[in-house]
C-alpha positions, -999 to +999 in steps of 0.1 A: +000+000+000+010+036-007-010+068-002+002+084-034-002+077-071+033+091-078+048+065-054+027+038-069+041+046-103+077+044-089+069+010-073+055-003-106+086+010-125+109-008-100+089-040-103+091-038-141+129-032-139+132-063-117+110-083-141+085-089-112+049-093-124+024-072-103-012-062-103-020-025-102-049-010-083-059+027-078-089+050-078-086+061-115-094+025-127-129+017-136-148-011-118-140-037-144-102-029-143-103-030-105-120-064-105-095-077-130-066-064-108-079-083-078-085-114-098-050-113-113-036-109-078-056-138-065-048-162-093-018-150-114+007-127-097+022-126-062+021-088-057-006-062-057+006-025-056-023-003-045-032+031-033-058+036-005-085+026-030-081-011-021-081-003+016-118-002+017-145-026+005-123-053-009-118-088+005-082-099+002-081-127+027-063-149+002-033-127+008-014-130+041+014-104+038+010-066+037+036-039+033+028-003+042+053+014+019+043+047+035+021+053+065-010+075+064-012+099+094-047+086+101-043+052+120-079+043+110-066+040+074-039+016+086-066-005+103-087-004+072-058-017+051-051-045+075-088-053+077-087-062+039-066-093+046-071-100+083-107-111+081-130-142+081-116-167+057-080-159+064-061-192+069-026-179+076-010-157+102-009-122+087+025-106+084+025-068+084+056-047+075+056-010+080+083+011+063+095+044+076+126+066+070+147+069+101+146+103+118+114+115+101+080+124+114+067+092+098+091+072+121+078+091+151+042+083+141+050+046+137+067+045+171+037+063+186+012+038+171+033+008+181+047+016+215+020+038+230-012+027+213-002-009+205-022-005+173-010-037+158-022-057+189-058-042+188-087-062+175-100-048+143-126-021+152-112-013+186-092+017+175-122+038+169-134+031+205-099+040+219-096+073+200-132+082+209-122+082+246-098+112+242-126+136+233-155+139+209-136+163+185-102+145+186-087+138+151-054+119+152-039+134+121-048+169+132-030+164+165+001+152+147+000+181+122-004+205+151+026+190+169+046+192+137+039+228+127+040+243+162+075+229+169+106+249+162+128+218+159+127+180+161+133+180+198+103+201+204+083+181+180+092+149+198+080+164+231+047+172+215+045+137+200+053+122+235+024+142+250+001+128+223+014+094+231+005+098+268-030+107+258-032+075+237-020+054+266-046+068+289-074+063+263-063+028+256-062+019+294-097+035+298-109+013+269-093-018+285-109-011+319-143-005+303-140-038+284-130-057+315-160-043+334-183-053+306-168-088+305-173-092+342-209-080+339-217-104+311-201-133+331-221-123+361-254-122+342-246-156+325-239-170+360-272-158+373-290-173+343-273-207+349-283-205+385-319-197+376-319-226+352-307-250+379-334-238+402-360-245+376-347-280+370-348-288+407-384-275+410 
């Protein structure tokens, strides 16, 4: 996956230079061409190079390896990408590789998502519930952009990113606590129901 058509074109040119057959998928293709690309990827070639267009609405569970050549600033898009292959019908462990240039904001975002949010350990769909606990108006990529443009240098930016990370840690813990309380409540209700069933059987 890449977010940019220009990057996709470079990846296709590199694949061609390596004599590596690939399928190409992007938003400018019509429906028939998109279907043909997915079919080719499933049956004929080992690699699909895609923009965000294949990150939504496509079932790719026949694939079990995904590479994020670049990372979108919105972690929901990363989850959507992964959700294309990590879904019902997947028969393999899914291998996810994220690429980032050392020393860049992109690397900071990846570290934030991995070490603070544990994004890649969340169940698909949990991310929205975690981010929703920060506040109703919170937008992850806006927070990253603000940290970037309001910082005079990389050190100041890293401080801002660290603060954002602390917010994510708190939101994730609040979600885990809420989920635990829900699990306990469900277990308690199920226990009561079993107890009532036993009583009815004895009567």
